[in-house]
N, C-alpha and C positions, 0 to 999 in steps of 0.2 A: 881318225882321233878319237880318243877317249873320251866318253862323256863325262865331262867334269864337274857339272852344274850341281848336281844333287850334293857331291864332296863340299865344293864353294859354298853352297846355300849352309850346310851346317855350320862350317869354319864362320863364317860372317853371322851367323845365329850365337854362337858361342863366345864370341868375341863381343858382341855389342854388350854395353853396361845397362842395357835395357832388359825388363821382363817379357820373352816373346811368348806366346800363345797362340797355336794355331788349330783353328776349329774347322770342322765341316760344314755342309750344307744343314747337317743334322745338330748341330752344336756339340757334337764330340770332339774331344781333344785328339788332333792328331799328331801334333808336335809341341815340343816346348825347349826353349834353350836351357844352357847350365845354370843361367842365373835364376831362372824361375823355379827349376827344380831344386837347388839349393836353399835361396831365400822361403821360398814357400813350404820348405819340408817335402816336398814331393820326390817322384822316383818317374824312371821310364815307364812303372807302371799305370800311370794316370794315363796314358795314352789309350785312346778309346772309350774312355770314360765322359759322361757327359757333364759339363761345363758347370751344369746348374748343381750338381754333385759337389762339386768343388766348392762352390758360392755357398754352400750352407756351411763349410768351417770358415768361410772368411766373408763376412758381411760387408766389408766394403766392395767385395767382387759382385755380391748379389744387388747390391744399389747399383752398381753401374749397368748389370744385366736389366734392371728393372726401371733403368733413367731417372733414379734418385740421387746419382751422384751430384756433388757440389759442383754447381755450374756445369751440370751434365757431363765431367770427366775428371774430377778430383776426388780420389778415395783415400781411404788409409786401411793398411793391411797389417795383419800381425805377422811379422816374419822372423826368421829365426835370430835376428839381432835386434828384435826388438818393434814398436811399431812404427811403420814409415809412410810415408805420405807419397801417392803417385799423380801423375798426369797421366791420363788413360786416351790412346787415340785407336778407333776399332774401324778397320777399312775391310771391305768387302773384296772376296775373290771372285773374279768372275772369266769366264771363257765365251768369248763372245758376248753374248746376252745370257748365258747360261751361270745361274748363282752355284760357286763351287763350294765358298763357306765364307769365313772371317780371320783377319790377323789381328792380334788384341797385342799393343805396342803399351806396355807402363814404363814412363821414365820417372825416376825416383829424384823427388823436389823436397825432400825431407829439409835439408839445410836451408832452402829459401823458405819454404815455409814455416819454420821455425824463428827464421831472419823476421819475417814477416809479423809472426806472432810477438815476437818482442819488442819489435817497432811498434806494434798497435799498443800494447801495454804501457812502453814506454809515453806514446802520446796521452794515453788516458792519466798515468799517474803526472804526465806535465801539466794536462788540463786540469787535473784535481786540483795540484798543487796551486797552479796557475790562477785558477777562480778562489779557491780557498785562501790563498796569500792576502793578509789584513790590510797591507798597504796596497795604493793603487798601480797597476801595470799598464802603459800604454805602449805601443809599438806604432812610430809613424815614420810613412815614407820621407826620404830627405829629398827626393826631387820635388814631391808637390803638396807634401803636407798632409796628406790624405791618413786616416786611422787605419793600419791594417788589422791591428787585434788590440783588444782591452779585456780586462779582468771585470769580474764581478763586483770588486770593491770600488772600480772607477767609476761603473755604469751606476753605482748605487750613490757613491760621494757626488756625483755631478747631474744626477736626476736625469740619467740615459738609459733609453730601453736597448738592453744588451741586443736585440734584433737590428737594431737601426747603427747602430756605434761604428760600424765599418763604412757606412754610406758618409759619413764626417769627417771634415777637414777640421784641423786643430785650430784653425782660426776662427770657426763658426762655434766654438764650446767658450761660452763667455766667462766662466768660471774660473778658468786658468788664467795664470801670470803671465801673459803674453812677452811681457818684459823681459823676460828669462830665455826666450826665443833664439835671437842672435848669439848670446852667450853659449848657450848650449850647442846650436851648431857649430859655432869657432872651434870650441873644445873636440867635439865628437868627430869633426871633419878631419882633425888631425891626429884622429885614432885615439885620443885621449879620452878617461873617465871626467864625467863633470859632476861635482857634488856642491851641493848649496842648501843652506839651511834658510829658511823662510817661514813666515807667520801665515796661516790661513782662517778665516774667520767661519764660526761654526753659526749652523742655524739659530740657535739660541742666544748669539750676540757674544759669547765668550770667543776665545783665539786659542787654536792648537799650534805647537811646534811642529814643522814638517821638516822631513830633510828628502830632498829632492837629489838622485842619482841617474845620470842618463849613459850609456856606453852605445858604443858602435854595434849593430846588428844585423846578421843578413836573414831575410825573409822572404822565403820562395823565391829566391835568386834576386830579392832586391835589395837595395843600401837602404836600412833603416837604422832608427834611434829607437832602444829600449829606454822609456823614462819610468822610474820607479819612486813613489811618494810613500813616504812612512813616518807614521804619527809618533812622534817621540816626545809628548807630553809630557809624558809619566816619568821619563827617564832625565827631562830635564828638570821636574820637579823634585825628584830623588836627589838629584845634583845639586840642589838649591838648598835643601834641606841638608845634606851632608855638610855641603857647604856652611850653612849656619850652626847645625851643631860643632863643626871644626872650630868656628869662631866664638861659639859659648866657652867648649872647653879651654881655648885659649884664653880666654876673657876669665874664666873661672878659675883657673890655676893661677892668674894674676889675684884676682878677687881673694882667691883663698890666702896668698901669703900675704897681701894686704891686710885683711881681716885677724891672722894671726899676730901680725906685728902691732897693730891697733890694739887688739885685746890685752897684749902685753903692757904696752903703754897705759891703757885703761887701768890695768889692774894695780898699777903704781898709783895713779892717781886717785883712783876710787878707794883704794887702802888708805891713803894720807886722810882724805877728806875725811873717812868713815872715822878714822882716829882722832882727828881733832873735833869732830861731832860729837864724839863720846866724851872729850874731855871738856866739852861747854855745857853751859848751864842751859837747861830744857826751859823752853819758854821765851828767851833771850833772841834780839836780833839775830845773833852772830848764829847762834843755833838754826835759826829759822833758816837763814842764807844758807848755811852749809847744807839742811836738808833739800834746798832747792838744787843746790849744785849736785849734790847726790843723784836726785832725780833726773837733771840734765845728764850724768856721766853714763846712767842706767840706760836713757834714750839713745846715747852713742852707742854703748851697747848693742843696741836693738838693730841699730846700721849696719855693725860688724856683723851681727848675725845673718841680717838679709846678704852680704855679702859672701859670707859661706854658705848658705842657701842657693846662690848663683853658681858658688865653687864646686860643690857636690850634693849637696841637700844632704845628707848624711842620715844616718841610722838615729830616729829620734830615741831620745832617753824618756821613757815613758813611766807616769806617776800618777797617781790617781787626783785629777785637778778639777776644782770647782769652777765648771762651764759659767755659770751666771756671774762671778766674780770675774773672769777672764773676759767676759763679755762686758759687764761696766768699765774694767779699766782700759779695754782697748777702744772702747766706742767716746771714751774721753780724751782720744787722741788730739794731740795739739793741733796736727794738721788739717782736722776737720773745721768747716765753718761754723760760726755761731749762729747764722740763720738757717742751720739745721736741726730739727728738733728730732731727738731719738726716743723712742719708748719701746720700754720693756716688757713682753707679756710673758712671764716665767712663773710658773706653778709654785707653792712652796715645795721645798725639800733641798735636798744637797746637791743632785745633777752632777754626778761624780763620772767623770770620763779617762779613760786611760790614755791619755796623751803626752807628749812632751809640751811643757807649760810654752817656753820659749815659742818655738815653732808654730805651735797651734795660736799664740797670739799674735804672731805675725801673718798668719791666714788670716784672723779676723780684722786685724788692722788694714790688709789689702784691701779686702772686703768694703769695709767702711771707708775707706779712700774712694774706693772704684766709684761706691755710691755716692761720695759727694762731687765727684767730678760730673756724676750723671745730671748734677742737680745744682748747675752755676747760678741759677736765680733764686737758691734754697729749695726746702721742702720736706720731708716726713721719712724716717728710716724704723720701721718696727722690728723688732728683735724677738722672736719667737721660740719658746724651748718647749721640747714635748719628748715623748718617749715612742719609740717603735721597737717592733719586734720583727726580726726577718726569721721566715720559714725556710725551707729547704728548697723551694722555688719562688723565692722571693723576687719581685719586681724590680728590684735596685741591684742585683749582682752583687750582694752582699753575702758574707759566710754567716750560716745562723747563727742566732743570739739576738741579744738585747743590744738597742744604739740609743744614743741621745740625737735628737733630729734638730738642728739649729736653722732657723730660717731668717736672713735678713733682705726684708724687701723695701726697695725705695720707691719713691714716687718722681723717679727722672724720667729722661728722655725715651728710655728703651732701647733695646738693641734691634737691629733691623735681620728679618729671618733669615738673608742669605750670610750674614756675618754670624749669628748666635751657633754654628757649628764649630766656628773657627778660633773661639774666644780664648781656649785652653791652649791653642798651639803656640810654642814659642819665638817669640819675636813678631807675633800678629799682635797689630795695634789699630785702633782708628784714631787714636790721639796727636795730634802734631808736637807735641812734647813726648812721648810714649816712648817706651824701648821694647815692648811688649813681652816683657819678663815676669810681671806681677801675677796673674792668673796661671800662667803654666806653674810657676813656683807653689802657689796655692794647689792645684790639681795635684803635682806630684807628692807635696807633704802631705796632704789627707790620704792619696795610696798609700805611702810609705804607714799611715798610722792603720792600716786596712778598715779604711771607711770611704766613702764616696762624696762626691757632690753632684749636683743636678740645679740647672738654669732654666726658667722660664721668663718670658720678657715679651711686651705689649708695646708698640711704638705708641707714645704719647700717655702712657699710664705707667711705666716702672718695670723694674727689673726685681726678681726673687732667686736667692741663691739657697738652697737647703744642704745643708753639711748633715751626713750621718758618722758619728764617732762612738766607737765601743765602750760599752757602761765598764766603769773600772769594777773590778774583784775586790781589791782590798777595803781594808776599812776607812772610813772618813777621817780619822786621824793622820791616814799617810797622805792624804792630799797635800798638793803644791800651797792649796790656800792656808795652810795651817799659817800661824804667827811665830814668827822666828825672831826668838829674843836671844840676847848676849849673855853667855854663864860663864863665870871662872870655873877654873878647873884646875888641876894638878897633873904632874906628869912631863914626860921629855918627848919632844917631837922633833923629828930631823925634816928638814926640808931641802929638797935637790932641786937647782933650777940654773940652766946655765946664764940667765941674764943676774948680775950684779944688785941691778935696783929692784929687783922682784924680790931676792933674796933679803935685802935692806927693810925692804916693806914688811914682807912677810915675818921677819922676825921681832919688828916693832907690833906688827898685830899680835901676833900668838904670844908675845911678853904679856901685853896688855891684858891679854884673857888670862894670864895667871901661869901658863907653862913655860918652862924652861926650852931654849932651842937650841939646835945644832944645824949647820949648813953644810952642803957640798953642792959642787958646781957640775956633777955629772955622776951617772951610776957607780962607776968605779970608785969615785972616791966618798960615795954615800957608803959602799959596801965596807968600804974601809973603816969609815968612820963608825959605821954599827957594829962591825966586828970588835973594836977595839972599846966600845962601850960595853959590850956583852963580857969581855975579860975583865974589864975592871969592875963588872958587877952592877953597871947605872945603865941596862938596857935602855933603847927607847921605846916607847910605848905605842907610838905613831909614826909613819914615815910619810911624807907627802911628795910624790915623785912628778916632775915635769914628764909628760908624756914619750917624747922624743927631743933629742941634743945633738944639732950639729956639728958640736965639738967633741962629743966620746957616745958613751953609751947613755942609752935612752931610760926613762921608767918601763917600757914595755919590755925590754930585755932585763934590765935589774931586777924587776919584782919575782921572777923565778930562781933567780941566785940568791936572793934575799931569802926567800922562804927554804931553800936547801941549806944555807945558813942559820936560819931562824924559822921553824915550821910554825911558831908560834905569832910571827912576825906580822903588822898590822899596816898596810898600806894602802894610800889614798892615790889617785890618778888626776891630774890637774893639767890643763892643756887650753893653750886659745884657740885650738882646733876642736872646739865642741861637737863637730859634726863627724868626729872620728868614728869608726866602729868602734873602737875600745872603749870610747866613753860612755856609748850605750850599752856594753856586753862586757863591763869592766870585771865582773864577778868572774866569769870565763877564765880570763886573764889572771887570776889571783888576786886583784886588787878587793879591799871591803868598802870601798866608797869611791866617789867621784864629785870633783870639785871643778867645774868650767870656768876658765878666766874670763871676764875680770869678774871679782866678787865683792859684796861688802862685808863689814868687819860680822854682822850678824849672821850671812851666810858661810862664813870661815869658821863662827865657832859653832853653828850647827854641825857642820860636816867634821871638825874634829871630834864632835861629843857623839856623833853616830858611828864615826873610825874607831873609837874606843871601846864602844857598846855592840858594835852591829855583828853580825854572823858573817863569817866568811863562806861560800860556796866552795866546796871540792872543785879544783878547774879540769882534774882529771890528770893520770900520768902522760899521757898522749902527749897532751897540749902543751904543759910545763916542760917536757924532757924536749921537744921540739924548739921551744922558746930557749932552755937552755942552751942547747946545744949550739943554736945560733948565736946565742951571748956571748959562749965560750971562744967561739970562732970568730969572733970579732965582727958579726954580723948586724951592725949598728945602722938605725936609718939616721941618715942626714939629709933627709929631704926636707924634714919639717919639724918643728918643735912646738 
């Protein structure tokens, strides 16, 4: 019988997926299989060489020979297919008791090794996410309620040592809301996700909104529940603020519409009262009563302006205004009690600020009323005016330049420290009959004037508001504090308004001032009338246009077409929406003046004189062409008048 063992041995070695190296008792290679030859880049010429020579090229093999392999048997080899990991087994070959050599069997464990490393990395990532998650995470055994795992946030929140948390039972954690236990178990045991929002007290006494989410979970072969708690306080606060803003916008839209209609009605009432007062004898009882009625209507105008401030705020129509005069007028507001003494500390000088007189007057009025509310038993208000220069890195966050500082200080009850940071927030109020709008409007108005407001307060001593307003650059003669007097004139004035009663009262007022009057109900009619006058050689010297018109073309569109028709035309814009951007930047749109509704006869007289003598700013071709194209296309604004 043929001796087939050597042949069989070679076949078995070459068929093996392992790397097999056979050494003699001196450590020389006497045989190696095909896998060892191919993967290690060897050949049969390696037979007879010392295995240590081979190990010089394969550090992993050297570690194995020197007993430095991982766990005594795991090595890495650089093979022709890249780095591979092997589990090595070395067996001795003996003949009886005589050592003959060794067999080295290297089994490729690369895939399982890489899988283990990936699993370890995954576990490390999971642990990092688990512990860095801002919310609390707790894994609980459904059978006995023992805590199987908890993250760092959970341990911190419930003041538990992380090394001791897994020794606890949920029932032993006093700060947990145990009333939810049965509900959570009921839902989760049915395989459903449990979600609940609750309130949790903070150590400082405040509360936070917590969203609790519980889901079925497998942990180490056990049925468990993973409970996650997230602080959603900021989200709920943001939603509350957004809801307030939406309500404010809705209220503002309604308020703006009411204010506009109110201003239109006041225009008619104030106009006729001004006419009758002009025709009455000064010094008579009738004249005095009409003056009182006029002042009452002006106060009603202030109410309409408050509604407009609530609606949109509006860009201020800034002019040089005498701040001392404005303070004197607003500190005598009829809402203030007679048991409050107001002292003014104002150095000599004009003290002109670049502000919208109406808006800034309402700011001062709000602050005086606020002071009054803080002194129900009476007290004192000190009003101080001083100058302030803001440098490049000034402490008040203002643009560099010169400012007027107005301080309004009361001797009231003061504002609690915890309340003070919130007083300018919309809808925040501590008054039982308050709406939380006044100071937020004050803050927004001053910001629109490129100024700022600061407040300090001490309980039982009072509160001080300090307002910084830009100094006016224009001359004193331009201030709103000027004396407005009526003056007769001559010329032709065209009035455009969609309300018949406003056309009637304006016609009466303008004729009373000595001018001829033409009327039109919308922009299209005004342009046709103006063109007829041009053709007849009796052109209009001035056009007063209502800003927008719900029944046709408004003044915003018509003025560009008017200037195309007659580049020398002069137009004034008028509106009950005194906070519209066109009213504050009227020259940019091609107008030469502005006339907010309602107005007294003196104000109308002044506006006409200014319109006839003022200089119009070139609005630029791009703007006029855009407006003109919109007008030609019928792009009228029908939402406001």
